[in-house]
N, C-alpha and C positions, 0 to 999 in steps of 0.2 A: 412417537410422542406427539401429542397435540401441540401444534406450533404456538398456540397462545400460552403454553406452559413453559416455553423456553425463555431463559432469562433476558434476552435482548429482543423479544417480540415487541414490535412497535417502533424499533429504532431503524431509521433509514440511513443507509451508507451509500455514498457515491464514490466510485473508485476509478482513477485513471492511472493504471499501473501496468507493468510488464515484467516478464521473467518470473522471479521467485519471491523476493522479500516483500514487495508491495502486495502481490496477489495472495501471499500467505496471510497477511493481516486480514484481508477481506474474507478469505475462506474460513478462518477461525471465527470471525464475527458472525458469518453465516451459519456456522455450526451451532453458535449460541442463540440463533433465532433472528438475527438482524436481517432486514431486507436489503441485500447488497445489489446495487446496479453498477455493472462494469461498463465503462465507456471505452469502446474499441475503435481503432481506425476503420475506415471503410473496407480495407483489405483484411480485417480481422487481426487479432492478437498474433504476433509472430510465433508464439509457442504452439499455436494450432497446427503449424506446418512442420514442427520438428519431427525428425525420424529417429529410428533406432532407440538409443538409450534416453533420448529426450522426448519420445513419443507420448509419455504419460504426463508431462509437465502441465499441459493445459487442463486436463481433466482433474489432476490432483490439486492444483492451486486455484482452480476456478469453480470448485464445487459449490453448491448452494448459492449461486449467483444468477441474476438475470443480466443479459447483455444488450447493449444498443450500439450500433455502428454509426459513427458520426464523423464528419470532417470538421473538427473543432477550430480549424483555421478560417472557416467561412462564418459570416455573420449569422446564418441560419443555425449552424451547428453550435456556435457559441451561445446563442440564445436558448437553445434546448438545454445545454449544460447549466447555464445560470438559473434557468427555471427549476431544474432538478435540485440544484444546490440551495435555492432559496427556502426549501422546506426540509432539507436534510439535517440530520444530526451530526454526521461525520463525513469528512472528505479525506480520502487517502490518495497520495501520489508518490511516485518514486522515480521521477525523471531528474536529469542533471540540474544543478543549481541554475536558477534563472529561467528555466524552460516554462514553468507555470506562469511566471510574471509576464513573459513575452506573449503567452496565449491569453492573458487577461484573467487567469485563475490563481493569482498569487494570494497569499494570506491577507494582505492589506485590502485588496479589492473585494475579496469574498466577505471580509468582515463587514463591509458596508452594506451588503445585501442580506447577510444572515449573521448578526452579532453572536448568536449562540453556537455557531458551527465549530465543531472540533476538527482542526486541520492537522492531519498526520502526514508528515513528510519523511518518508523512509529513505535514507541515504546510506550508501556504503562508506563514504568519507564525509565527515562533517567539516565545518570551517577549519581551514588550515592549509598546509602546503599541498595536500593531495585532493582537495575538495573538487577539482575539475577533472580528476582522473576517473575513468570507467572502473567501477568496483565490481570485480568478479569474485565469486565465492572462493575460487582457487587462490586468487591473489591475497585475499584477506587471510586465508588459512596459512599461506606462506609467510606473510608479513607478521601475523600475530603469533606464529610459532606452533600452531596446532599441527601442521604437517610434519614438524620435527618430532612431535610426540606420538604420532600414529605410524610413522615409518620406522624401518630398522635404523640403528645408529648410523648417522652420517648420510642417510638416504631419505630425505623428506618425502612423504607420501600424502596425497590428498585424501581426506576422509571420504568415505563412500558416497555420502549424500551432501547436499548443499547446507550443511549444518549452520554456517554463519548466517546465511540468508533466512533460514527457517527460524533460528533463534532471534534474529532481528525482527522478524514478523511477529513472533510471540511477545517480544518486548513492546512492540507497537500496540498490540492488543491490550497488554497490561496498562500501558499509558492511557489508551482510549477508555478502558474501563474505569480507571481512576478519574479521568476528566468527566465521564458520564456521572459518576458518583458525586463529584463536586458540583456538577450542574444541578443535581437534585437538591443539594444543600444551599447553593448560592445561585439562584435562578437568574440574577441580574449580572452574573460574571460575563466579561467580554470574551470574545473568541479565544480559544486556547490554541497555541501553535506547538505541536509536538514534533521534535526532530529525533529520530532514532537511528 
C-alpha cells in the first residue's frame, strides 16, 4: 500500500519504551502509517538480545519503526530527544513512575516545548498500592484471574502470549487515536496525558 494512503501518514511518534506494552503501542501506530522513531540506549533495546522463546520480541514489537541510540542522561542526548519531541505528535513511554520526570521528559516539561503533544504513559499498575511494582504480564494474569480461567481447575496457567501487555498496547492506540481525532476538532487543546 502507498504509505500516503495509510490513515496515520504524516503523524510523528517518538517512543521511549521497552519489552512489550509500550513497543506494542508504537508498532500498531506504525502499522497504521505513523512515522515512529524509537529511542534506544546506546547498548540497544534489551529485547534485541533475548534468546529462545524471547528471540522474536524485538522484531515483533518494533516493526515499522526507525531507531536512534542515545544516552539520554547526557545533555547532548537530552537535546536530541527534546528537538525530536518539539515537532512530534505523540510521545510513548512505559518506564516506572517518576523515571521520565527525572530524565526531564515528564508530561509537564514536555507540555512547555510542545503544547499539542499527546503523551501516552503505558503502565502495568496505575496510581495505588502497587504503582511502584514491576508489572510483568504473568503477574497481571495471576492477579487479574486470567490464569485461573486458562488453566485446569485449581492449577492456574499463564496464557500462551503476553495478552495483558498486548491488549494494554491496543488500548493505548485507541486512546491516542481518540486524542488525535480531538486535536483535529479542538486545535487549541492543551497536551493530553494518557495513562493506560
